[in-house]
N, C-alpha and C positions, 0 to 999 in steps of 0.2 A: 804499800803494796809489797807482797812477799817476793823475795828473790827466787829465781827458778831453781837454784840448787837447794834452797830451803824447802821448797815444795816437794822435791824428790826425797829429801831426807825425812820429811813428815810422812809421806806415803810409805816409805820403807819402814819407818818406826811403827806404823800402824799395820804392817804386814800386807800392804796393798789391799786392805779391806775397810769397809765402812766400820767405824768405831762403835756404831750403835747396833746395826743389824747384821753385819758381816758380809754384805754384798761385795762383789769384786768388780762391778761395772758402774759406769756413770759416776765415778768418784771425783770429788772436789775437795779443796782445802778450805776449811772454814775456821773462823775465830770462835773460841770458846766464849769469851766475853766480847760481844760485838764492838767494833770500832765506834759505832754511834753511841755506845754507852761507856766509852773510855778505854776499851781494850786495845792492846798493842798488836802490831804485826810482827810478832816474834814466833819462832817455832814452839816455844813453851805455851803460847796462847792459841795454838792452832791444832786442829784435828782433821782427820780424813773422814768425810761423810759422803754417802751417796746423795743424789739429788732429791730423792723422796724423803729421806730423813732430814735433810736441810730444810725442805719446805715445811715439814711437820714441826721442826724447831721454831721456825718463824711464826707459824700459826699459834703454837702453844705459848709463845712469849710476846705476842702482840706486835711483831715486827713485820713491816711490809717487805716483800722480796726485793724491793728497790733500795731498802736501807743499806748503807755502806757497811757491809758485814765482812 
């Protein structure tokens, strides 16, 4: 689990925008390499995405939304 201060740092690093589409609403912090596939919970492995892009990523990579991501 990411620490709260890391989440804020990641949001700021991404300019408070979704890294994929640029939206500024419904933002979440997500792992580039999912934890279920060996990814770590570090700022370097995380990005800021909106909920819609997060769902699209899961669908495109065959991940269930319930996977530990």
